[in-house]
PLY file of the C-alpha trace (Angstrom):
ply
format ascii 1.0
element vertex 108
property float x
property float y
property float z
element edge 107
property int vertex1
property int vertex2
end_header
3.40 60.89 -115.16
5.67 63.61 -116.48
4.25 66.34 -118.72
6.51 67.84 -121.38
6.02 71.59 -121.67
5.90 73.26 -125.06
5.01 76.82 -126.00
1.64 75.48 -127.16
0.70 73.87 -123.83
2.58 76.15 -121.39
-0.48 78.18 -120.39
-2.72 75.16 -119.79
-0.03 73.11 -118.00
1.59 75.80 -115.85
-0.57 78.92 -115.56
-4.03 77.33 -115.50
-3.13 74.27 -113.39
-5.20 73.85 -110.25
-2.24 72.01 -108.69
1.27 73.38 -108.10
3.64 72.54 -110.97
7.26 71.48 -110.50
9.17 72.28 -113.68
12.48 70.58 -114.47
14.43 72.94 -116.74
16.93 70.73 -118.59
18.88 70.26 -121.82
19.93 67.08 -123.68
23.65 67.93 -123.50
23.61 68.45 -119.70
25.08 65.49 -117.77
23.55 66.40 -114.39
20.19 66.87 -116.16
20.42 63.33 -117.52
21.12 62.06 -114.00
18.19 64.08 -112.61
15.67 62.66 -115.10
15.10 59.24 -113.47
15.16 60.74 -109.96
12.56 63.35 -111.02
10.34 60.57 -112.40
10.58 58.50 -109.20
9.70 61.44 -106.96
6.83 62.40 -109.28
5.13 59.08 -108.47
5.20 59.92 -104.76
3.48 63.28 -105.25
0.92 62.08 -107.79
-2.31 64.06 -107.36
-0.59 66.76 -105.29
1.90 68.29 -107.73
2.18 68.23 -111.52
5.71 67.26 -112.57
6.78 68.76 -115.89
9.93 69.02 -117.97
10.94 71.98 -120.12
13.79 71.61 -122.62
15.73 74.89 -122.41
17.22 74.34 -125.87
13.83 73.99 -127.57
12.02 76.74 -125.66
14.46 79.49 -124.60
11.63 82.04 -124.63
9.87 80.14 -121.83
13.12 79.66 -119.93
14.06 83.35 -120.02
10.98 84.38 -118.06
12.28 82.43 -115.04
15.83 83.81 -115.08
17.44 80.38 -115.31
21.21 80.65 -114.87
22.13 76.98 -114.41
20.55 73.61 -115.14
19.13 71.36 -113.98
16.87 73.88 -112.29
13.65 72.83 -110.62
11.06 75.54 -110.08
7.81 75.05 -108.20
5.01 77.27 -109.49
1.49 78.05 -108.33
-0.78 79.72 -110.90
2.30 80.28 -113.07
4.22 82.18 -110.36
7.45 80.87 -108.86
7.19 79.81 -105.23
10.52 78.01 -104.90
13.54 76.65 -106.74
16.44 74.22 -106.48
19.46 74.27 -108.79
21.73 71.33 -109.56
21.43 67.59 -109.27
19.69 66.31 -106.14
19.65 62.66 -105.04
16.18 61.16 -104.56
15.92 61.60 -100.77
17.07 65.20 -100.92
14.77 66.03 -103.85
11.80 64.44 -102.08
12.58 66.40 -98.90
12.96 69.67 -100.84
9.71 69.16 -102.78
7.82 68.28 -99.59
9.12 71.41 -97.85
8.17 73.62 -100.82
4.75 71.97 -101.06
4.05 72.68 -97.40
4.72 76.41 -97.89
1.98 76.92 -100.49
0 1
1 2
2 3
3 4
4 5
5 6
6 7
7 8
8 9
9 10
10 11
11 12
12 13
13 14
14 15
15 16
16 17
17 18
18 19
19 20
20 21
21 22
22 23
23 24
24 25
25 26
26 27
27 28
28 29
29 30
30 31
31 32
32 33
33 34
34 35
35 36
36 37
37 38
38 39
39 40
40 41
41 42
42 43
43 44
44 45
45 46
46 47
47 48
48 49
49 50
50 51
51 52
52 53
53 54
54 55
55 56
56 57
57 58
58 59
59 60
60 61
61 62
62 63
63 64
64 65
65 66
66 67
67 68
68 69
69 70
70 71
71 72
72 73
73 74
74 75
75 76
76 77
77 78
78 79
79 80
80 81
81 82
82 83
83 84
84 85
85 86
86 87
87 88
88 89
89 90
90 91
91 92
92 93
93 94
94 95
95 96
96 97
97 98
98 99
99 100
100 101
101 102
102 103
103 104
104 105
105 106
106 107
């Protein structure tokens, strides 16, 4: 299941989460972001119970985006207790995304 981050739920979803949170920073006009969406959802199923997968629309919530210094999207940031522990920028095919997420997960 994918959680959609808003300014109202940011603290409970990201900062207070007992699990690491992988945030997909995206925008509706971004072609690579649209391609990443289904891949992100597929990989989320494989890490269910280990990592919270969340999406944050950079157009709707620029104030949340700015705190992470996002310079290009799609940008995936893994957080633990609201702090960044790793990131990947650009579209990643499923196998590469799964490998990257696993590697990041093993470091925390």
